[in-house]
N, C-alpha and C positions, 0 to 999 in steps of 0.2 A: 504493500500500500504506500509506504513512504517513497519508494522509488517511482511509483506511478505519479504521485503528487508532485515530486521534484521534477519529473519529466514535463508535466503540464506547465509548471511555472517557468521552466527553462525555455520553453517555446515562446516566440513572440506572439502577442495577442493579434488575432485576425481583425483587420479593419473591414467593416461592413459598409457598403455604399447605400446610403439612405435617400439618394437623390429622387427616386421615383416611388417612394413609399406611399405618397398620397394618391398614386394612380394604380399601382400594381401590387402593393403589399397586402398582407392579410387584413390589416385594419381597414384598408380601402375597400376590400371585398366585403367586409362585414358592414361597413357604412352603407354601401350600395344596397346590400340585402335589407338592412333596417329601413333605408329610405323608401324602399318599395312597399313596406308594410306587410303584415301577415296575409295569408291567403284569405280572400273574402269568405265570410261565414264559416271559417275554420274555428275549432275550439279556442285557439289563441285570439283570433279576431273577435269572437263573441265575448271573451273574457275582458278584453281591452275596452270594448264598447260598454260593457256593464260598469267597468271602473270609471270611465269618463262620465257616464250618467250619474253614478254615485257622487263623483266629485262636484258636479254641477249642483246636486242636491245639497251636499254637505257644505259646499263653498259659500252658501248663503249664511252659514253660521260660523265658519272658521275663517279668521282674519287672514291667515297665511295662504289658504287655498284661494280665497277671494282675490287677494293681491296677485298671486301667481297667474290666475286666469285672466286678470285684467291687464297686467303688464308683461307677462311672460315669466315662466318659472326660472329662467336664466337671467332675468333683468337685474339691474343694479338695485332696484327697489326690493325685489325678492331676496337678494343676497343680504342687504342691510337688515331686513326683517329676521333672516336666519341668524345673522350675527348676534342680534339682541337676545334671541332665544327666550322670549317671554310669551307663552301661549295666550292668545286672545281670541275672543269669540263673543257672539251675541248672547250666549247662554252657557250653562255648564256643559252641555253636550258639545257645543261648538268649541269650547276651550279644551275638552278632552280630545276631540278630533285634531285640533291644532297641535296639541302636545305630541300626539302620535306622529303627525306630519313632521314636526321639528326634530323628532328623535330618529328619523330614518337615517340609515348609515351614511348616505350621501351628504346629508346636511351636518351630521356630526363630523364628517371628514372636512367639510368646508370650514367649520369653526376651528378645527385643529390647524387647517391651512392658515387661517388668520393669525393664530398664535405663532406659527412658524414664520410667517411674514414679518410680524412685529419683532421676533427674535433676530432675524437676519437684517432687517432695517437698522436696528440698534447696533448690530455688529458692523454693518457697513459704515454707519456714522462714525463709530470708534476707529475703524481702519482708515477712513479718509482723514479724520482729525490727526491720527498718528503720522500720516504722510504729509501733513501740512497743507492739504488741499481745502479750499473753500467748499462748504457743503451746500450744494444747490440741488434740490430734489424735484423730480417730475414723475408723476404717475399718468400714463397716457390713456388709461381706461379705468378711471378711479371709482366708477359707480357713484356712491354718495361720499366716498373718501374716508369712511369710518376707520378702517385699519391703519391708514397713514396718519390720521389725526391722533388716534390712540397711541401710536408708536412715537410720534414726534412732538406731542403736546408739551413735554417738559424737557426738550433737547435744545438748550441755548446755543449749541455750536452750529445749528442749522440756520443759515442766513436767508434762504429763499425756498419756498415750497410752491410748486405749480401743479394743480390737479386739472386733468382734462377728461372729457367724456363726450361721446357723440350725442347723447340724449339731453334735450333741453330740461326734461324733468329731473334727471340726475344732477345736472348743473345747478338748478334752482334749489333742490333739496340739500346739495352739498354746500352751497353758499349760506343757506340758513344754518346748517350745522356749524360752519366756521364762525358765523356771527355769534351763535349761542355760546361757543367756547371762548369768545374774545380773541380769536386768532386772525382777524381780518388784516392786521398790519403785517402778518408774516406769510399768510397763505392766500393764493389766488386760485380761482376755479373758472375755467373757460371751456367753451365748446370746441371740440377739435376731432379730427379724423386720425385714429391710431394707425391706420394703414397707409397714410399719405406720407411718403418719404420726404417730399419737399417741405411739408409742414414741420415734420420732426427735425429735419436738418437745420431748419431756421429758428429753432427754439432759442430764446434769449431770456435771461443769460444762459450760457451753455451749462447744462446740468452735469453734475459729477456723480449723481446717483439717480438712475432711472428704474422704475418699477413697472412691470407688466404682469398683472395678476388676473387669472381667470378669463383672459381674452382669447388667446390663440386656441384654447381648447374648444371654442365655440365654432371654429371655422376649419373645415376639412382640408382646404387647399393650402399647400405650402407657399405658393407664390405670394399670397398676401402677407404671410408671416415673414418671408424674406424681405419684402418691401419695408415692413415695419422695422425689422431689425437693422436694415441698411440705413434707414433714417436715424435711428438711435445711435448707430455706430458713428455716423457723421456728426451727431450732436455732442456726444460724450467725449471729453478730452481723454487722452491716454492716462491710465491709472484710475480712471473713474470706474464706477461699479454698475452692473446691471443685475437686478433681481427679477427672476421670472419663474412662473409656475408651470407645472405639467400635469398630465393625467394619463399615466400609462395603462390604467385599468379602471373599470368601474363595474361593481357587481350588479347594478340595476340598469345597465345600458339598454336592454330590450324593453324593460318596463317603462323607462323614461321616454323612449322613442314611441311607444305605443299609446301612452296615456297623457303625457305632459306637453304643453305648448311652449314655444320659444318666444323671444321678443321680436322675431322676424315675421311680423304680420300674422301672428297666431298659428304659424306652421308647426308641425310636430318637432319636438326638440330631439334631433338626431345628432349624435356626437361621433366623431372619429377619434378614437384614442391614439395617441402617439407614444411609442416606446420612449423610454428616457434617452436611449441612444439616438433616436431620430431627433428629438427636441434639442439635445445637447449639440448635435452636429450642425443644426441650423444656427445655433448661437455661435459655435466655433467658426463656422464659415463666414459669419458676419464680422468677426474680428474680436471676439471675446474669449478669454480663457477661464473655464469653470474652476472654482476653488472649493466650493462646499455645497452641501445639499441636506435638506430635511424631508422626511416622509412620514405620513401618519401610520398608525398601527394596522390599518386595513390595506395599506399599499395603494391607495386611490390617488392622492394628491401629493405632488412634490413641490418644494420651494427650493430654488437653486440660486447661487450667487456666482457671478463671473466678472472678471476684470478686463477692461478695455486695454488691448495691447497696442504697442507702437507698430505702425505700419512701415 
């Protein structure tokens, strides 16, 4: 056994080409299968129809279900509600349904991701401070911005925080949260496109810490992700830090695709999972060197940190 293990470690690790994973890889095949939906009137299709009907019925009483059906279960508003983890409803039954909803494994993983994000944000601030770099933060798809504000509210070393999101509702809710915390002098929130490389390249002042959380997982094509990362690579000065999330696996992928709706005009929420190797290769090709990672106990959500290298 010892000789076998030694032989494995003596060999150079094989490099896998992830360039076409979004078109020909197993996760792409599964995404296409889920996008087509179950066979009409099959047992699975009937089960999902029943679940959707039950959600519409219970959604009148559960605040979380109602919000998800209104804005999309993957929306910034839904995620902010999940972060707060306070079951709400119009009556005791509604609050019970809401508690069950908030305790699903996916949402528990999301809350653990928030904890890991805040840990790595604080670590990044400490690393940048040790390098003597000014700490200027941007989150390009912040939702309501709660996890960034929670992490940086008491960080005097941070001189500028810019939050961005495509949604007018998220921007308005985020600005309200900033005002409530008395952080208007330090934090700005503006509408912006996280996939527009020209917009990102022109960010001023140039960020030294960029955060992308829960965004790339919602879009199956890698071209959009490459455009976003290219813009960030242009914006972040060498030695700056990128914090990004991943989703290499999800135990409820089929259920989510069959029952829940997304922020994309109420269409089914169909996700393509990316292996950690695929996500890391996109970041590496953009000009960043990964240095650390966190993952929840279920293996669903990762949070990674990478440093912008000199070109």
